C-alpha positions in Angstrom: -23.6 94.3 -8.2 -20.0 92.9 -7.6 -17.2 94.5 -9.3 -15.8 93.0 -12.6 -13.0 90.6 -12.2 -9.7 91.9 -13.4 -8.3 88.5 -14.2 -10.2 85.7 -16.3 -11.1 82.5 -14.5 -9.1 80.4 -17.0 -5.9 82.6 -16.1 -6.5 82.2 -12.5 -6.8 78.4 -12.6 -3.6 78.2 -14.8 -1.6 80.4 -12.3 -2.8 78.6 -9.4 -1.9 75.3 -11.1 1.5 76.5 -12.1 2.3 77.6 -8.4 0.9 74.3 -7.0 3.0 72.1 -9.4 6.2 74.2 -8.8 5.8 73.6 -5.1 4.9 69.9 -5.5 8.1 69.6 -7.8 10.3 71.5 -5.4 9.4 70.7 -1.8 11.7 73.2 -0.5 10.1 76.0 -2.4 8.0 78.3 -0.4 4.8 79.6 -1.3 6.0 83.1 -1.5 9.0 82.0 -3.7 6.7 80.1 -5.9 4.4 83.2 -6.5 7.2 85.6 -6.9 8.5 83.6 -9.6 5.3 82.7 -11.5 3.3 85.8 -10.9 5.2 88.1 -13.2 5.4 85.2 -15.8 1.5 85.0 -16.1 0.7 88.5 -15.6 -0.8 88.4 -12.1 0.2 90.4 -9.1 2.1 88.1 -6.8 -0.2 89.0 -3.8 -3.3 88.2 -5.5 -1.7 85.0 -6.8 -0.7 84.1 -3.3 -4.5 84.6 -1.9 -5.5 82.3 -4.8 -3.0 79.6 -4.2 -3.8 79.8 -0.3 -7.6 79.3 -1.1 -6.9 76.5 -3.4 -5.0 74.8 -0.8 -7.7 75.0 1.6 -10.3 74.0 -1.0 -8.4 70.9 -1.5 -7.9 70.2 2.3 -4.1 70.9 2.3 -4.5 73.8 4.5 -7.0 74.5 7.3 -9.6 77.2 6.8 -13.1 78.0 5.4 -13.5 76.6 1.8 -15.1 78.6 -1.0 -18.2 76.4 -0.9 -18.6 76.9 2.9 -18.1 80.5 2.7 -20.8 80.8 -0.1 -23.1 78.8 2.1 -22.3 81.0 5.1 -23.2 84.1 3.1 -26.5 82.8 1.8 -27.5 81.5 5.4 -26.6 85.0 6.9 -28.8 86.8 4.0 -31.6 84.4 4.8 -31.3 85.1 8.5 -31.4 88.9 7.8 -34.6 88.6 5.8 -36.1 86.5 8.4 -35.3 88.9 11.1 -36.9 91.6 9.0 -39.9 89.6 8.3 -40.4 89.0 12.0 -40.2 92.8 12.6 -42.8 93.5 10.1 -45.1 90.8 11.4 -44.7 91.9 15.0 -45.5 95.6 14.1 -48.5 94.2 11.9 -49.8 92.3 14.7 -49.5 95.0 17.3 -51.1 97.5 14.9 -54.1 95.0 14.2 -54.4 94.4 18.1 -54.8 98.1 18.8 -57.3 98.3 16.0 -59.4 95.5 17.6 -59.2 96.8 21.3 -58.3 100.4 21.6 -58.0 99.8 25.5 -54.7 97.7 25.1 -51.7 99.4 26.1 -49.5 98.7 23.2 
C-alpha cells in the first residue's frame, strides 16, 4: 500500500500551474528561481515543487524524459513479466514432477 500523499492533488496542480505561468511570463526566470518564489507562498517544499514542475514539463513534451503514463505502463508491464516468470517456474516444476511420477527411470 503506497504512503498517503502529503499534498492534495488540487494544491499540486495549482502550484505547478503557478510555476509554469511565472516562467512563461518571464522567460529569464529559471525553474529554480520560480519554485523558490512560489513554493513558500503555496506551502510546498521548493524541492518537491521543482520535481512536480519538471514532470509536468516532461508530460507536456517541453522536456525529454519518461512521461507519467509511460512510467505507469512500464510498471504494469514489469509486474506482468514478473508474474509470468513465476508462472513459468511453477509450470516447469509441475511438469518435471509429473514426468517423474509417470516414468521413475527418468533422470530429472
